[in-house]
N, C-alpha and C positions, 0 to 999 in steps of 0.2 A: 145286870146279871153277867154280861160279857166281861166287865171289869173285874168282878169277883172271881170268875173262872180263871182269868189271866193272873190274878193275884195268888190263887191257890195252886195253879199248875204251870210249871215252867214251859211245858210243851205248848200250852195255849198262849202263853206270853210270847214265845218265840214267833208264832205265826202272826199274832196281833202286832208285834213290833216290826215285822218284816218290811212293811212299806216305808218305815222311817229310814231304812238303810239302803233299800233297793229301789230301782226305777220301776214305774208302772208296767213297763214292758216285760219285766221279769217276775212272773207270778210265783208264789210259794208253792212248792211241790211236796206234799206230805209223803212220808215213808216211815215204816216201822223202826228203822235204825235211829231216826231223830227222836222218836218216843223213848227208845232204849237209852240214848245218851242223856236225855232230860231226866228220865227216871233215876239214873245213877247219880247225876249231879244233885237232884233233890235229896237223895239219901245222904249226900255229904252235908247239905244244908241242915238236915235234921240231926246230924251226928251219928247216923246209922252206919256210915262209912267214913273212915278217916284217911284212908289211902286208896286212891282210885287211879288205875292205869287204863287208858283207852287207846287202843291201836286200831286205826281206821284209815282207809285210803284217802288220798288228797281229793279235794272238791266235794266232800260229803258233809259240809257244814260243821266240822269240828271246832274251828276257831270261832265261828259266829255263835255257836251254842255255849261253849265252855269259856271262851276268852272275852266275849262281848256281852251277850244278853244275860248270862247267868248272874253276873254281878248286879246288873240293873234290876233284875227280878228279885234277888235276895234283899236288896236295899229297901224294897217296899215294906217288908216286915222287920228287917234287921239292919237299919242304916248304920249301925255302929260297927259292923264287921269291917275288918281291915284286910286289904288285898295286896299281896305281892305277886306280880306276874312277870314272866320272863320268856324269851325266845332266844334262839342262837344269835340273833342280831337285834340290837336295840330298836332299830326302825320298825321291825315287825311287831315288837311288843308295844311300842308307842302307837303304832297304827291301830291296834285293837283297843288301846286305852282311849284314843280319840273317838273311836266308834262308840264305845260304851258311854262316853261323856255326851256324845251327840244324841244318843237315845234318851239319856237322863234329862237333858235340857230341851228335848223336843216338846212342842205343844201337846202332842198325844200323851206323852208320859206325864207332863205337868197337869194336864186336865184330869187324868185318871188317878195319879198317885202323887201329885206334887205337894200335897200338904204334909207329907211325912218328914221331909228334910229339905234343906237348900244347900247348894254348893257355896263354899267360902270364896270370896273374891280374891283374897290374898294367897290362896293355895288352889289355883285353878289353872294348871299348866298341862301340857301334853303328857309329860312323863309322871306327873303327880297332881292329883286333885283330892280335895277333902270336903266333907260336909259338916254341917253344924251339929251332928249327932256323934261326933268323934270318929266316924268312919273315913277311910281313905283308900286310894289305889295308887300303887307305885309300879311303874313299868321299868324293867331293867333287861339286861342281857345275861347270857351264860358267861360267868366269870365275874359278874359284878352284882352288887346290891348295896344300898346305902348302909353304912355302918350303924348298928344299933336298931335298925328297922325290923319289925316283926309283923306277922300277919295271922289272921284267923283262917285265911284261904291263901295257900301257896299254889299257884297255877303255872305250870311250865308247858308251853305249847311249842312243839318242834325244837328241842334242845340241840339238834345236830344239823349242820349244813349238809344237804344232800351231796354237794360237790366235794365234801371233805370226808366222806364216809370211810374210806380206806386209810385215812391218816390216823394212825394209832395215837399220835401226840394230841390231836384235836379231840378224839373220842375220850381219851383218859382225862384230859383237862376238864371235860364236861362232867365226868363221873366224880372227880375230886371236888369240883365246885358244888355238886349236889350233896355229897357226903359231908363236906367240911363247912359249907356255908348255908345252903338252903334248908337242910334237915333240922338245923338249929334255930331257924327263923320263925317257927310257929309260936303263937302266943300261949297256947295250951297244948302240951305234948299229948294229952289224952283226948281232947275234944276238937282241936283245930284240924282242918282238912287239907290234905295234900293231893293235888291232881296233876298227873302227867298225861298229856294227850299228844300223840305223834304217830307217824308211820314207821314201821320197822326198817332199819337200814343196815344193821350188822348184828351178829350174835352178841357182841359186847357193846351195844349201844345202851342208852340209859334204861330202856325197857328191859333188856336182858339183865342189866345190873340189878335193878330193884326186884325183878322176879326171882333172881338167884338169892337175894336177901330174904325174900318172903314177906308175908303180911299184907299183900296188896290184893284188892278186888280187881280182877282183870276182865275188862270188856274188850274182847278181841273179835273184830268183824272183818274178815277177808272179803275182797271184792267178789270172788267166785267161791262159792261154798265148798268146803271139804268136810265130808261127814266124820272123818277120823279126828278132826280138830274142832268139833262143835263147841261153841262157847256156852258155858253155863256159869252163872255167877251166884254169889251169896244172897242176892236179892230174890232168887228164884227165876231169874230171867234165863231163857233158853233161845238160842238162835232159831227162829221159826222155819228156816229153810230145811228142806228134806232131800232135794235132788242134788246130786253131785254136780257142781258147776253153776248152780243157780246164782244169779247176780244179786248184789246187795241193793242196788237202786236202779232196776232195769228201765224205769221210765225216763231216767236222765242219762244213765251210763249203760247203754245196751251192749250187745255182743260185738258190734262193729267198733265201738269205742274201746272196749277191752282189747280187741285184737290190735288196734292201732297203737294203743299204749304199750302193749307187750312188745310190739315190733320196735317202737321208738326207744323204750327203756332198756331192752335187753333182758336176758334171763334173770340175772341177779337183782337188778333194780326192780323189776316187775315182781319178783318173789317177795322182796321186802316192802316196797311201797304199796303194792296192790294186795298181796296175799298175807302180809303181816308175819312173814317168817324170813329169816336172814339168808336163805339159799333156796334155789329151785327145788320143787318137790322130788324130782328125780336126780338131783345133783347138778352142779354147774360145770366147772372145768373138768371135774372127775365125776363119774357115776359109779355107784356101788357095784352094779352088775358087771362092770368091766373086769373086776378083780376076781378071778377064779381062785378058790382056796384049795390047795392040794396038801398032800402029806409030806412030800420031800422034794428036794432039788437035786440036780445031778452032782455027784461027788467031784467030777472033773471040771466043773465050772470055775471061772475066775470070780474072786470075791473081794469086796471092799466094805469097810465099815466107815460111814461118814458121820461126823459129829457137828451138830449145830449147838453152840454153847449159849447158855443163859445162866450164868453163875449168880443167881439171885435167890435167896431163901424166901420161902413163903411166909408172909406175915398176915395177921388178921386184917380183914377188910381189903386185901389186895388180890390181884389175879395175875401174878407175874408169869413170864414165859417159862417154858421148860427147857432143860437140856435134853436133847434128843440125839440118839445115835441109831442109824438104820444100816443093817447089813444086807447087801444086795449081791446076788450071784448072776452071772451072765454066761450063756452058752448058745452059740448059733443064733444069735439075735433074739433069744428069749431071756427074760429077766425074772428072777425070783426074789421078792422081798422076803428074806428069811427070818428076820428078827428086828424088832424095834424096841429100844430102851428109852424110857422117858421119865425123868425125875426132876423134882425141884430140890436143889441142894445148895449148900454153901460152896465156895470155891474149892475147899479141901475135899468136900464130899464129891464134887464133880471129878476131881483128880482120881479119887479112889474108884469111882464108878468106871471111868475110862480105863484105868489100869486093870481092874478086875475083869472087865468085859473083854479086853485084849487078850488076857490070859485064857479066858474061855474060848474065844474065837480061834486062837492059835496064830503062830507067826506067819502062816501063809496068807492070812487075810490082811490086805493093805489097809492102812488107816488114813483117812482124810479129815482135815479139820478146817471148818469154814473160818476164814480170817476176817475179823472186823477191820474197817478202814483205820489207817493211822499207825503210829509206832506201837501203841499198846496192843493192837491186833497181832503185829509181827512178833512182839515180845511173848505173847501168849503161846503162839505156835512154837517158837524157839524153846520155851520152857517145857512144853510137852515132849518135844523131840529129844531134848537133852537130859530131862530128869524123870519124866513120868513114863515114857514109852521107849526107853533105851532098848535097842535090839530089835525093835519092830520097824517095818517099813511105814513111815509116817510122813505125810506131806500136808502143807497148808495150802489153802486155795483162796485167792482173792477173787470174789465173784463180781460180775457186772450184770446190769439189767435189773429189772424189778423181780420180786418174788414170783409173780405170774409168768414173766419171761423165762425164769429158770425152771419153773414147774411145767411149762408147756410141752417140752419134749417127752417128759414122763407121761403126761396126759395123752399125747398122740399115740405113744406106744401102747398104753393101757387100752385106749379105744380100739386099737388094731388087734387086741387080744394077745399082746406080747409081754404082758406083765402079770405075774401070778403071785399069790401070797402063800407062804408056807403056814400051815395051821399053827396057831399059838394063842396064848391068852391076850396078846396085844392086838389081835385082829380087829375087834370091835371098836376100840378107841381110835385105831388108825383109820378105819372106814368112816367113822363119825367125823373125823377131822377133814379127810379129803373131800367128803360130800359137801361140807360147808365152805371149803376153800374157794376164794380168798376172803369170804365174808365171815368166817368163823372167828371165835374168840382166840384161837391159837392156830399156829401154822408150823410149829417146830418139827413135827413128824414129816410133814410135806417137804419142808426145807431139807431135812436130812435125807429122805428118800430120793428127792430130786438131785441132790448133790452126789449121792452114790451112783445114781443112774447116769448122770451126765459124765462123771469120771469114767465109768466103765464103758459107756458108749464111745467116748473119745478114744479110749484104748482099743476099741474094736473098729475104729475108723469111721464111725458115724458122725455126721455133722450135728452139733448140738450148741446150746448156749455156751458162751465162752467161760472157761474156768482157767485162771492164771495160777499155775503152781509156783510155790516159793521154796 
């Protein structure tokens, strides 16, 4: 009877297989979130779900359920299924492959389900093993997969390295790998299952990317419950918690653990890894309520418009940077962000935008241009000064320090109540971006506003992040 229940229900199988992988001193602790994970993985096995995204904090058995035991369970009735599994680093994916094989070759598994298939001796390695019913498992990493290999189950567990979260190059490489490699590796585009399971790290991590594309069942379980983000899925599952702040697994991770993790991780990492959103609930470096919105700024204030260029046209399937220009006014230590322009345009389109905006602002508004490193950056500034903005006060700036370093003075002034917004249609997009900075998908408006603020602050004698004019 116990064997039959384990065959029929993944959740029962997980608990039954627990002693194969864990020492006797570590007992299995049941919790409803394990039931939810297993229920959704079962739905993938049945073909009821073909794209499943699970966001859950670390330490909550995500890898054990999805990357280890699910395959061993499914092979009981469907040993012909083929599995492609990946993590951000090959050793992690291989680790889970070895653990799955350990379960399959254990006396417990053989005694209960061993008559269904056997592993082939000539294909029984850490990164790849096969059975005599044509099923196999391949373990790889983000950026790789054996040419020509396909799977009925494509499972990606932790596609991003936590320590490389803010590296745009690393994040985008993972997204390109997913779009151009893994999405085409399913055996059956209609029936095969794709599963991504991870903690949130950035607005434009793989979770954010696939959610933007749409078509995914999203099981999202924050460590501390937030009623306004209650998870409801297509299976009819609803997060059973009702009280704001109720913990996901209190018997194992209580309030003292949460407080310690939040202290160690910091606001941004805790928001992503624990709460499954890319920025703190109230904002991180910037908070929305710091920015008072008013109707006008003083006419006698000093003004500058600062441009952060990204002359890349939008193309299908990409999420390029914007060209952003922020106009900021200063008087007596108070700063007004008066206007922000943000567009995705071709190089010629950017030139027209800058020229037209300068004409609207008037010649009394100084123009700053963020200069990229190298000779091409200097050439761009020279081009704008001599051809596009003739007759305007225009300067290029070589910047030093990270984006966070450059934005920190603006953040400090805003927290002190010295930065205000002039009401305009751009307000909401600007506030959305600053609230997510630096973990948001884009930071162009922040860069432009910080550049204008730093330039004006320097003119006013305030010590700020270094800007080198050219």
